[in-house]
N, CA, C, O and the ligand as a Tripos MOL2 file, in Angstrom:
@<TRIPOS>MOLECULE
protein
  269   267    68     0     0
PROTEIN
NO_CHARGES

@<TRIPOS>ATOM
      1 N         111.4740   66.3860  137.1210 N.3       1 MET1
      2 CA        111.4030   66.2690  135.6510 C.3       1 MET1
      3 C         110.6460   67.4730  135.0660 C.2       1 MET1
      4 O         109.5080   67.7310  135.4600 O.2       1 MET1
      5 N         111.2680   68.2170  134.1240 N.am      2 PRO2
      6 CA        110.6060   69.4210  133.5850 C.3       2 PRO2
      7 C         109.3600   69.0740  132.7610 C.2       2 PRO2
      8 O         109.3180   68.1000  132.0100 O.2       2 PRO2
      9 N         108.3680   69.9150  132.9440 N.am      3 VAL3
     10 CA        107.1170   69.7070  132.1970 C.3       3 VAL3
     11 C         107.2520   70.3470  130.8160 C.2       3 VAL3
     12 O         107.6300   71.5110  130.6880 O.2       3 VAL3
     13 N         106.9530   69.6030  129.8460 N.am      4 ARG4
     14 CA        107.0140   70.1340  128.4730 C.3       4 ARG4
     15 C         105.6350   70.6460  128.0510 C.2       4 ARG4
     16 O         104.6510   69.9070  128.0660 O.2       4 ARG4
     17 N         105.5870   71.8940  127.6850 N.am      5 HIS5
     18 CA        104.3230   72.4530  127.2050 C.3       5 HIS5
     19 C         104.2320   72.2630  125.7070 C.2       5 HIS5
     20 O         105.1480   72.6050  124.9590 O.2       5 HIS5
     21 N         103.1250   71.7170  125.2900 N.am      6 VAL6
     22 CA        102.9040   71.5590  123.8480 C.3       6 VAL6
     23 C         102.2430   72.8260  123.3410 C.2       6 VAL6
     24 O         101.1510   73.1950  123.7740 O.2       6 VAL6
     25 N         102.9310   73.4890  122.4050 N.am      7 GLN7
     26 CA        102.3910   74.7320  121.8640 C.3       7 GLN7
     27 C         101.2650   74.4420  120.8700 C.2       7 GLN7
     28 O         101.3830   73.5750  120.0040 O.2       7 GLN7
     29 N         100.1560   75.2030  121.0250 N.am      8 PRO8
     30 CA         99.1070   75.0490  120.0140 C.3       8 PRO8
     31 C          99.5980   75.5760  118.6700 C.2       8 PRO8
     32 O         100.4800   76.4350  118.6410 O.2       8 PRO8
     33 N          99.0610   75.0930  117.5730 N.am      9 PRO9
     34 CA         99.5330   75.6020  116.2810 C.3       9 PRO9
     35 C          99.3340   77.1120  116.1770 C.2       9 PRO9
     36 O          98.2340   77.6180  116.3990 O.2       9 PRO9
     37 N         100.3920   77.8150  115.8420 N.am     10 ASP10
     38 CA        100.3550   79.2720  115.7440 C.3      10 ASP10
     39 C         100.0890   79.6640  114.2930 C.2      10 ASP10
     40 O         100.8740   79.3370  113.4030 O.2      10 ASP10
     41 N          98.9820   80.3660  114.0600 N.am     11 PRO11
     42 CA         98.6820   80.7240  112.6610 C.3      11 PRO11
     43 C          99.7810   81.5670  112.0310 C.2      11 PRO11
     44 O          99.9750   81.5170  110.8170 O.2      11 PRO11
     45 N         100.5140   82.3520  112.8490 N.am     12 GLN12
     46 CA        101.6120   83.1730  112.3180 C.3      12 GLN12
     47 C         102.7780   82.3050  111.8430 C.2      12 GLN12
     48 O         103.6170   82.7410  111.0540 O.2      12 GLN12
     49 N         102.8080   81.0780  112.3370 N.am     13 ARG13
     50 CA        103.9090   80.2150  111.9420 C.3      13 ARG13
     51 C         103.5030   79.2230  110.8640 C.2      13 ARG13
     52 O         104.3100   78.4150  110.4050 O.2      13 ARG13
     53 N         102.2130   79.3000  110.4600 N.am     14 ALA14
     54 CA        101.7680   78.3940  109.4080 C.3      14 ALA14
     55 C         102.5800   78.6960  108.1530 C.2      14 ALA14
     56 O         103.0320   79.8210  107.9420 O.2      14 ALA14
     57 N         102.7500   77.6990  107.3510 N.am     15 GLU15
     58 CA        103.5630   77.8790  106.1600 C.3      15 GLU15
     59 C         102.8420   78.8040  105.1710 C.2      15 GLU15
     60 O         101.6800   78.5820  104.8310 O.2      15 GLU15
     61 N         103.5420   79.8270  104.7250 N.am     16 ALA16
     62 CA        102.9470   80.7790  103.7880 C.3      16 ALA16
     63 C         102.7580   80.1200  102.4350 C.2      16 ALA16
     64 O         103.5780   79.3130  101.9990 O.2      16 ALA16
     65 N         101.6530   80.4820  101.7730 N.am     17 ALA17
     66 CA        101.3870   79.9720  100.4300 C.3      17 ALA17
     67 C         102.2870   80.6750   99.4200 C.2      17 ALA17
     68 O         102.7320   80.0830   98.4370 O.2      17 ALA17
     69 N         102.5450   81.9640   99.6910 N.am     18 ALA18
     70 CA        103.3640   82.7650   98.7800 C.3      18 ALA18
     71 C         103.8650   83.9880   99.5310 C.2      18 ALA18
     72 O         103.4240   84.2710  100.6450 O.2      18 ALA18
     73 N         104.7850   84.7080   98.9120 N.am     19 HIS19
     74 CA        105.2750   85.9670   99.4790 C.3      19 HIS19
     75 C         105.1390   87.0480   98.4180 C.2      19 HIS19
     76 O         105.3950   86.8170   97.2370 O.2      19 HIS19
     77 N         104.7370   88.2170   98.8570 N.am     20 CYS20
     78 CA        104.5970   89.3430   97.9220 C.3      20 CYS20
     79 C         105.9680   89.6460   97.3230 C.2      20 CYS20
     80 O         106.9650   89.7210   98.0410 O.2      20 CYS20
     81 N         106.0100   89.8180   96.0190 N.am     21 GLY21
     82 CA        107.2660   90.0840   95.3250 C.3      21 GLY21
     83 C         107.7860   91.4940   95.5670 C.2      21 GLY21
     84 O         108.9430   91.7820   95.2610 O.2      21 GLY21
     85 N         106.9540   92.3800   96.1090 N.am     22 ARG22
     86 CA        107.3620   93.7590   96.3410 C.3      22 ARG22
     87 C         107.7440   94.0150   97.7950 C.2      22 ARG22
     88 O         108.8320   94.5210   98.0710 O.2      22 ARG22
     89 N         106.8600   93.6710   98.7240 N.am     23 CYS23
     90 CA        107.1330   93.9710  100.1280 C.3      23 CYS23
     91 C         107.5340   92.7410  100.9300 C.2      23 CYS23
     92 O         107.9530   92.8520  102.0820 O.2      23 CYS23
     93 N         107.4050   91.5750  100.3180 N.am     24 GLY24
     94 CA        107.8160   90.3520  100.9930 C.3      24 GLY24
     95 C         106.8100   89.8200  102.0110 C.2      24 GLY24
     96 O         107.1070   88.8750  102.7410 O.2      24 GLY24
     97 N         105.6220   90.4230  102.0640 N.am     25 ALA25
     98 CA        104.6060   89.9760  103.0160 C.3      25 ALA25
     99 C         104.2490   88.5090  102.7660 C.2      25 ALA25
    100 O         104.1060   88.0730  101.6240 O.2      25 ALA25
    101 N         104.1110   87.7600  103.8660 N.am     26 ALA26
    102 CA        103.7270   86.3700  103.7440 C.3      26 ALA26
    103 C         102.2290   86.2840  103.4760 C.2      26 ALA26
    104 O         101.4360   86.9600  104.1300 O.2      26 ALA26
    105 N         101.8580   85.4780  102.5420 N.am     27 LEU27
    106 CA        100.4510   85.3210  102.1790 C.3      27 LEU27
    107 C         100.0380   83.8930  102.4800 C.2      27 LEU27
    108 O         100.6460   82.9300  102.0120 O.2      27 LEU27
    109 N          98.9700   83.7870  103.2870 N.am     28 TYR28
    110 CA         98.5380   82.4660  103.7470 C.3      28 TYR28
    111 C          97.3160   81.9850  102.9660 C.2      28 TYR28
    112 O          96.7790   82.6840  102.1060 O.2      28 TYR28
    113 N          96.9060   80.7810  103.2970 N.am     29 ASP29
    114 CA         95.8100   80.1460  102.5600 C.3      29 ASP29
    115 C          94.5670   81.0150  102.4260 C.2      29 ASP29
    116 O          93.9150   81.0020  101.3820 O.2      29 ASP29
    117 N          94.2250   81.7810  103.4830 N.am     30 GLY30
    118 CA         93.0080   82.5750  103.4380 C.3      30 GLY30
    119 C          93.1790   83.9350  102.7810 C.2      30 GLY30
    120 O          92.1990   84.6430  102.5500 O.2      30 GLY30
    121 N          94.4150   84.3010  102.4810 N.am     31 ASP31
    122 CA         94.6610   85.6290  101.9140 C.3      31 ASP31
    123 C          94.4120   85.6550  100.4110 C.2      31 ASP31
    124 O          94.5890   84.6520   99.7200 O.2      31 ASP31
    125 N          94.0040   86.8050   99.9240 N.am     32 GLU32
    126 CA         93.8440   86.9660   98.4880 C.3      32 GLU32
    127 C          94.9040   87.9490   98.0130 C.2      32 GLU32
    128 O          95.2050   88.9330   98.6880 O.2      32 GLU32
    129 N          95.4550   87.6710   96.8620 N.am     33 PHE33
    130 CA         96.4940   88.5430   96.3120 C.3      33 PHE33
    131 C          96.4200   88.4440   94.8000 C.2      33 PHE33
    132 O          95.5670   87.7370   94.2630 O.2      33 PHE33
    133 N          97.2970   89.1380   94.1180 N.am     34 TYR34
    134 CA         97.2770   89.1510   92.6620 C.3      34 TYR34
    135 C          98.5160   88.4420   92.1290 C.2      34 TYR34
    136 O          99.6350   88.6970   92.5730 O.2      34 TYR34
    137 N          98.3000   87.5640   91.1850 N.am     35 ALA35
    138 CA         99.4060   86.8850   90.5130 C.3      35 ALA35
    139 C          99.4190   87.4260   89.0900 C.2      35 ALA35
    140 O          98.6380   86.9990   88.2400 O.2      35 ALA35
    141 N         100.3140   88.3660   88.8480 N.am     36 VAL36
    142 CA        100.3510   89.0500   87.5490 C.3      36 VAL36
    143 C         101.5930   88.6140   86.7960 C.2      36 VAL36
    144 O         102.7110   88.9210   87.2100 O.2      36 VAL36
    145 N         101.4110   87.9110   85.7110 N.am     37 ASN37
    146 CA        102.5300   87.4320   84.8940 C.3      37 ASN37
    147 C         103.5850   86.7480   85.7580 C.2      37 ASN37
    148 O         104.7850   86.9360   85.5570 O.2      37 ASN37
    149 N         103.1340   85.9700   86.6990 N.am     38 GLY38
    150 CA        104.0690   85.2240   87.5490 C.3      38 GLY38
    151 C         104.5690   86.0040   88.7440 C.2      38 GLY38
    152 O         105.2680   85.4430   89.5870 O.2      38 GLY38
    153 N         104.2330   87.2880   88.8450 N.am     39 CYS39
    154 CA        104.6290   88.0840   90.0000 C.3      39 CYS39
    155 C         103.5160   88.0610   91.0440 C.2      39 CYS39
    156 O         102.3460   88.2720   90.7250 O.2      39 CYS39
    157 N         103.8880   87.8050   92.2710 N.am     40 VAL40
    158 CA        102.9200   87.8300   93.3620 C.3      40 VAL40
    159 C         102.8880   89.2450   93.9320 C.2      40 VAL40
    160 O         103.9240   89.7860   94.3170 O.2      40 VAL40
    161 N         101.7150   89.8340   93.9840 N.am     41 VAL41
    162 CA        101.5440   91.2000   94.4750 C.3      41 VAL41
    163 C         100.4190   91.2110   95.5010 C.2      41 VAL41
    164 O          99.2950   90.8050   95.2040 O.2      41 VAL41
    165 N         100.7260   91.6760   96.7070 N.am     42 CYS42
    166 CA         99.6850   91.7210   97.7300 C.3      42 CYS42
    167 C          98.7630   92.9160   97.5020 C.2      42 CYS42
    168 O          99.0570   93.8070   96.7050 O.2      42 CYS42
    169 N          97.6520   92.9130   98.2170 N.am     43 GLU43
    170 CA         96.6410   93.9630   98.0690 C.3      43 GLU43
    171 C          97.2450   95.3460   98.2820 C.2      43 GLU43
    172 O          96.9450   96.2790   97.5370 O.2      43 GLU43
    173 N          98.0970   95.4770   99.2960 N.am     44 ASP44
    174 CA         98.6860   96.7830   99.6320 C.3      44 ASP44
    175 C          99.5980   97.2960   98.5340 C.2      44 ASP44
    176 O          99.6870   98.5040   98.3120 O.2      44 ASP44
    177 N         100.2750   96.3900   97.8450 N.am     45 CYS45
    178 CA        101.2640   96.8040   96.8550 C.3      45 CYS45
    179 C         100.6670   96.9960   95.4790 C.2      45 CYS45
    180 O         101.3390   97.4880   94.5720 O.2      45 CYS45
    181 N          99.4030   96.6120   95.3120 N.am     46 LEU46
    182 CA         98.8190   96.6750   93.9660 C.3      46 LEU46
    183 C          98.8630   98.0700   93.3510 C.2      46 LEU46
    184 O          99.2460   98.1920   92.1880 O.2      46 LEU46
    185 N          98.4830   99.1460   94.0850 N.am     47 PRO47
    186 CA         98.5140  100.4840   93.4510 C.3      47 PRO47
    187 C          99.9010  100.8350   92.9220 C.2      47 PRO47
    188 O         100.0250  101.3200   91.7970 O.2      47 PRO47
    189 N         100.9360  100.6000   93.7060 N.am     48 GLY48
    190 CA        102.2920  100.9270   93.2680 C.3      48 GLY48
    191 C         102.7090  100.0520   92.0990 C.2      48 GLY48
    192 O         103.3630  100.5060   91.1610 O.2      48 GLY48
    193 N         102.3160   98.7910   92.1770 N.am     49 PHE49
    194 CA        102.6630   97.8510   91.1000 C.3      49 PHE49
    195 C         101.9800   98.2820   89.8030 C.2      49 PHE49
    196 O         102.6060   98.2980   88.7420 O.2      49 PHE49
    197 N         100.7030   98.6300   89.8890 N.am     50 ALA50
    198 CA         99.9400   99.0220   88.7000 C.3      50 ALA50
    199 C         100.5410  100.2830   88.1060 C.2      50 ALA50
    200 O         100.6510  100.4100   86.8870 O.2      50 ALA50
    201 N         100.9370  101.2290   88.9780 N.am     51 ARG51
    202 CA        101.5230  102.4850   88.5100 C.3      51 ARG51
    203 C         102.7890  102.2120   87.6990 C.2      51 ARG51
    204 O         103.0000  102.8080   86.6440 O.2      51 ARG51
    205 N         103.6290  101.3010   88.2040 N.am     52 GLU52
    206 CA        104.8530  100.9670   87.4750 C.3      52 GLU52
    207 C         104.5510  100.2050   86.2100 C.2      52 GLU52
    208 O         105.1440  100.4530   85.1600 O.2      52 GLU52
    209 N         103.6190   99.2700   86.3180 N.am     53 GLU53
    210 CA        103.2860   98.4070   85.1850 C.3      53 GLU53
    211 C         102.7400   99.2410   84.0160 C.2      53 GLU53
    212 O         103.0140   98.9350   82.8550 O.2      53 GLU53
    213 N         101.9810  100.2770   84.3170 N.am     54 TYR54
    214 CA        101.3280  101.0770   83.2750 C.3      54 TYR54
    215 C         102.0240  102.4080   83.0460 C.2      54 TYR54
    216 O         101.4630  103.3270   82.4500 O.2      54 TYR54
    217 N         103.2590  102.4930   83.5330 N.am     55 ARG55
    218 CA        104.0030  103.7570   83.4030 C.3      55 ARG55
    219 C         104.0580  104.2350   81.9540 C.2      55 ARG55
    220 O         103.9570  105.4320   81.6850 O.2      55 ARG55
    221 N         104.2170  103.2920   81.0210 N.am     56 SER56
    222 CA        104.3630  103.6780   79.6270 C.3      56 SER56
    223 C         103.0590  104.2380   79.0340 C.2      56 SER56
    224 O         103.0650  104.8210   77.9500 O.2      56 SER56
    225 N         101.9380  104.0510   79.7590 N.am     57 PHE57
    226 CA        100.6650  104.5690   79.2610 C.3      57 PHE57
    227 C         100.3400  105.9260   79.8690 C.2      57 PHE57
    228 O          99.3030  106.5200   79.5740 O.2      57 PHE57
    229 N         101.2310  106.4030   80.7130 N.am     58 ARG58
    230 CA        100.9810  107.6490   81.4130 C.3      58 ARG58
    231 C         101.2840  108.8360   80.5200 C.2      58 ARG58
    232 O         102.3160  108.8810   79.8510 O.2      58 ARG58
    233 N         100.3710  109.7990   80.5170 N.am     59 LEU59
    234 CA        100.6470  110.9910   79.7340 C.3      59 LEU59
    235 C          99.9200  112.1830   80.3550 C.2      59 LEU59
    236 O          99.0620  112.0300   81.2240 O.2      59 LEU59
    237 N         100.2870  113.3700   79.8840 N.am     60 SER60
    238 CA         99.6870  114.5880   80.3910 C.3      60 SER60
    239 C          98.5010  114.9530   79.4920 C.2      60 SER60
    240 O          98.3280  114.3760   78.4180 O.2      60 SER60
    241 N          97.7020  115.8980   79.9330 N.am     61 GLY61
    242 CA         96.5750  116.3520   79.1360 C.3      61 GLY61
    243 C          97.0310  116.8930   77.7950 C.2      61 GLY61
    244 O          96.3910  116.6810   76.7650 O.2      61 GLY61
    245 N          98.1680  117.6050   77.8330 N.am     62 ARG62
    246 CA         98.7040  118.1730   76.5880 C.3      62 ARG62
    247 C          99.0770  117.0620   75.6060 C.2      62 ARG62
    248 O          98.7840  117.1410   74.4130 O.2      62 ARG62
    249 N          99.7310  116.0270   76.1350 N.am     63 GLU63
    250 CA        100.1270  114.9010   75.2770 C.3      63 GLU63
    251 C          98.8870  114.2050   74.7030 C.2      63 GLU63
    252 O          98.8630  113.8110   73.5370 O.2      63 GLU63
    253 N          97.8800  114.0660   75.5310 N.am     64 TRP64
    254 CA         96.6460  113.4030   75.1180 C.3      64 TRP64
    255 C          95.9890  114.2080   73.9900 C.2      64 TRP64
    256 O          95.4990  113.6450   73.0110 O.2      64 TRP64
    257 N          95.9910  115.5180   74.1500 N.am     65 ARG65
    258 CA         95.3920  116.4110   73.1760 C.3      65 ARG65
    259 C          96.0920  116.2940   71.8130 C.2      65 ARG65
    260 O          95.4670  116.4280   70.7610 O.2      65 ARG65
    261 N          97.4010  116.0420   71.8650 N.am     66 MET66
    262 CA         98.1740  116.0000   70.6250 C.3      66 MET66
    263 C          98.1490  114.6250   69.9640 C.2      66 MET66
    264 O          98.7410  114.4390   68.9010 O.2      66 MET66
    265 N          97.4750  113.6750   70.5770 N.am     67 LEU67
    266 CA         97.4220  112.3320   69.9790 C.3      67 LEU67
    267 C          96.5750  112.3470   68.7000 C.2      67 LEU67
    268 O          96.4130  111.3120   68.0540 O.2      67 LEU67
    269 ZN        103.2020   93.5910   99.1290 Zn       68 ZN68
@<TRIPOS>BOND
     1     1     2 1
     2     2     3 1
     3     3     4 2
     4     3     5 am
     5     5     6 1
     6     6     7 1
     7     7     8 2
     8     7     9 am
     9     9    10 1
    10    10    11 1
    11    11    12 2
    12    11    13 am
    13    13    14 1
    14    14    15 1
    15    15    16 2
    16    15    17 am
    17    17    18 1
    18    18    19 1
    19    19    20 2
    20    19    21 am
    21    21    22 1
    22    22    23 1
    23    23    24 2
    24    23    25 am
    25    25    26 1
    26    26    27 1
    27    27    28 2
    28    27    29 am
    29    29    30 1
    30    30    31 1
    31    31    32 2
    32    31    33 am
    33    33    34 1
    34    34    35 1
    35    35    36 2
    36    35    37 am
    37    37    38 1
    38    38    39 1
    39    39    40 2
    40    39    41 am
    41    41    42 1
    42    42    43 1
    43    43    44 2
    44    43    45 am
    45    45    46 1
    46    46    47 1
    47    47    48 2
    48    47    49 am
    49    49    50 1
    50    50    51 1
    51    51    52 2
    52    51    53 am
    53    53    54 1
    54    54    55 1
    55    55    56 2
    56    55    57 am
    57    57    58 1
    58    58    59 1
    59    59    60 2
    60    59    61 am
    61    61    62 1
    62    62    63 1
    63    63    64 2
    64    63    65 am
    65    65    66 1
    66    66    67 1
    67    67    68 2
    68    67    69 am
    69    69    70 1
    70    70    71 1
    71    71    72 2
    72    71    73 am
    73    73    74 1
    74    74    75 1
    75    75    76 2
    76    75    77 am
    77    77    78 1
    78    78    79 1
    79    79    80 2
    80    79    81 am
    81    81    82 1
    82    82    83 1
    83    83    84 2
    84    83    85 am
    85    85    86 1
    86    86    87 1
    87    87    88 2
    88    87    89 am
    89    89    90 1
    90    90    91 1
    91    91    92 2
    92    91    93 am
    93    93    94 1
    94    94    95 1
    95    95    96 2
    96    95    97 am
    97    97    98 1
    98    98    99 1
    99    99   100 2
   100    99   101 am
   101   101   102 1
   102   102   103 1
   103   103   104 2
   104   103   105 am
   105   105   106 1
   106   106   107 1
   107   107   108 2
   108   107   109 am
   109   109   110 1
   110   110   111 1
   111   111   112 2
   112   111   113 am
   113   113   114 1
   114   114   115 1
   115   115   116 2
   116   115   117 am
   117   117   118 1
   118   118   119 1
   119   119   120 2
   120   119   121 am
   121   121   122 1
   122   122   123 1
   123   123   124 2
   124   123   125 am
   125   125   126 1
   126   126   127 1
   127   127   128 2
   128   127   129 am
   129   129   130 1
   130   130   131 1
   131   131   132 2
   132   131   133 am
   133   133   134 1
   134   134   135 1
   135   135   136 2
   136   135   137 am
   137   137   138 1
   138   138   139 1
   139   139   140 2
   140   139   141 am
   141   141   142 1
   142   142   143 1
   143   143   144 2
   144   143   145 am
   145   145   146 1
   146   146   147 1
   147   147   148 2
   148   147   149 am
   149   149   150 1
   150   150   151 1
   151   151   152 2
   152   151   153 am
   153   153   154 1
   154   154   155 1
   155   155   156 2
   156   155   157 am
   157   157   158 1
   158   158   159 1
   159   159   160 2
   160   159   161 am
   161   161   162 1
   162   162   163 1
   163   163   164 2
   164   163   165 am
   165   165   166 1
   166   166   167 1
   167   167   168 2
   168   167   169 am
   169   169   170 1
   170   170   171 1
   171   171   172 2
   172   171   173 am
   173   173   174 1
   174   174   175 1
   175   175   176 2
   176   175   177 am
   177   177   178 1
   178   178   179 1
   179   179   180 2
   180   179   181 am
   181   181   182 1
   182   182   183 1
   183   183   184 2
   184   183   185 am
   185   185   186 1
   186   186   187 1
   187   187   188 2
   188   187   189 am
   189   189   190 1
   190   190   191 1
   191   191   192 2
   192   191   193 am
   193   193   194 1
   194   194   195 1
   195   195   196 2
   196   195   197 am
   197   197   198 1
   198   198   199 1
   199   199   200 2
   200   199   201 am
   201   201   202 1
   202   202   203 1
   203   203   204 2
   204   203   205 am
   205   205   206 1
   206   206   207 1
   207   207   208 2
   208   207   209 am
   209   209   210 1
   210   210   211 1
   211   211   212 2
   212   211   213 am
   213   213   214 1
   214   214   215 1
   215   215   216 2
   216   215   217 am
   217   217   218 1
   218   218   219 1
   219   219   220 2
   220   219   221 am
   221   221   222 1
   222   222   223 1
   223   223   224 2
   224   223   225 am
   225   225   226 1
   226   226   227 1
   227   227   228 2
   228   227   229 am
   229   229   230 1
   230   230   231 1
   231   231   232 2
   232   231   233 am
   233   233   234 1
   234   234   235 1
   235   235   236 2
   236   235   237 am
   237   237   238 1
   238   238   239 1
   239   239   240 2
   240   239   241 am
   241   241   242 1
   242   242   243 1
   243   243   244 2
   244   243   245 am
   245   245   246 1
   246   246   247 1
   247   247   248 2
   248   247   249 am
   249   249   250 1
   250   250   251 1
   251   251   252 2
   252   251   253 am
   253   253   254 1
   254   254   255 1
   255   255   256 2
   256   255   257 am
   257   257   258 1
   258   258   259 1
   259   259   260 2
   260   259   261 am
   261   261   262 1
   262   262   263 1
   263   263   264 2
   264   263   265 am
   265   265   266 1
   266   266   267 1
   267   267   268 2
@<TRIPOS>SUBSTRUCTURE
     1 MET1         2 RESIDUE 1 A MET
     2 PRO2         6 RESIDUE 1 A PRO
     3 VAL3        10 RESIDUE 1 A VAL
     4 ARG4        14 RESIDUE 1 A ARG
     5 HIS5        18 RESIDUE 1 A HIS
     6 VAL6        22 RESIDUE 1 A VAL
     7 GLN7        26 RESIDUE 1 A GLN
     8 PRO8        30 RESIDUE 1 A PRO
     9 PRO9        34 RESIDUE 1 A PRO
    10 ASP10       38 RESIDUE 1 A ASP
    11 PRO11       42 RESIDUE 1 A PRO
    12 GLN12       46 RESIDUE 1 A GLN
    13 ARG13       50 RESIDUE 1 A ARG
    14 ALA14       54 RESIDUE 1 A ALA
    15 GLU15       58 RESIDUE 1 A GLU
    16 ALA16       62 RESIDUE 1 A ALA
    17 ALA17       66 RESIDUE 1 A ALA
    18 ALA18       70 RESIDUE 1 A ALA
    19 HIS19       74 RESIDUE 1 A HIS
    20 CYS20       78 RESIDUE 1 A CYS
    21 GLY21       82 RESIDUE 1 A GLY
    22 ARG22       86 RESIDUE 1 A ARG
    23 CYS23       90 RESIDUE 1 A CYS
    24 GLY24       94 RESIDUE 1 A GLY
    25 ALA25       98 RESIDUE 1 A ALA
    26 ALA26      102 RESIDUE 1 A ALA
    27 LEU27      106 RESIDUE 1 A LEU
    28 TYR28      110 RESIDUE 1 A TYR
    29 ASP29      114 RESIDUE 1 A ASP
    30 GLY30      118 RESIDUE 1 A GLY
    31 ASP31      122 RESIDUE 1 A ASP
    32 GLU32      126 RESIDUE 1 A GLU
    33 PHE33      130 RESIDUE 1 A PHE
    34 TYR34      134 RESIDUE 1 A TYR
    35 ALA35      138 RESIDUE 1 A ALA
    36 VAL36      142 RESIDUE 1 A VAL
    37 ASN37      146 RESIDUE 1 A ASN
    38 GLY38      150 RESIDUE 1 A GLY
    39 CYS39      154 RESIDUE 1 A CYS
    40 VAL40      158 RESIDUE 1 A VAL
    41 VAL41      162 RESIDUE 1 A VAL
    42 CYS42      166 RESIDUE 1 A CYS
    43 GLU43      170 RESIDUE 1 A GLU
    44 ASP44      174 RESIDUE 1 A ASP
    45 CYS45      178 RESIDUE 1 A CYS
    46 LEU46      182 RESIDUE 1 A LEU
    47 PRO47      186 RESIDUE 1 A PRO
    48 GLY48      190 RESIDUE 1 A GLY
    49 PHE49      194 RESIDUE 1 A PHE
    50 ALA50      198 RESIDUE 1 A ALA
    51 ARG51      202 RESIDUE 1 A ARG
    52 GLU52      206 RESIDUE 1 A GLU
    53 GLU53      210 RESIDUE 1 A GLU
    54 TYR54      214 RESIDUE 1 A TYR
    55 ARG55      218 RESIDUE 1 A ARG
    56 SER56      222 RESIDUE 1 A SER
    57 PHE57      226 RESIDUE 1 A PHE
    58 ARG58      230 RESIDUE 1 A ARG
    59 LEU59      234 RESIDUE 1 A LEU
    60 SER60      238 RESIDUE 1 A SER
    61 GLY61      242 RESIDUE 1 A GLY
    62 ARG62      246 RESIDUE 1 A ARG
    63 GLU63      250 RESIDUE 1 A GLU
    64 TRP64      254 RESIDUE 1 A TRP
    65 ARG65      258 RESIDUE 1 A ARG
    66 MET66      262 RESIDUE 1 A MET
    67 LEU67      266 RESIDUE 1 A LEU
    68 ZN68       269 GROUP 0 **** ****
């Protein structure tokens, strides 16, 4: 009769609380991330997300001078 091994709970298989909307990374109970206007953004994706989010505020020194 084959012996059945009971697998211990694998933290990698724990159910994710959320997934990053940009890279799809699974975010678990202990992870911290940003929920911006309903978008889930992980720590790694925040700089890129912020850059896109604030794109319309981006200007050059010359543009700033002419304001
Ligand atoms: Zn991400």
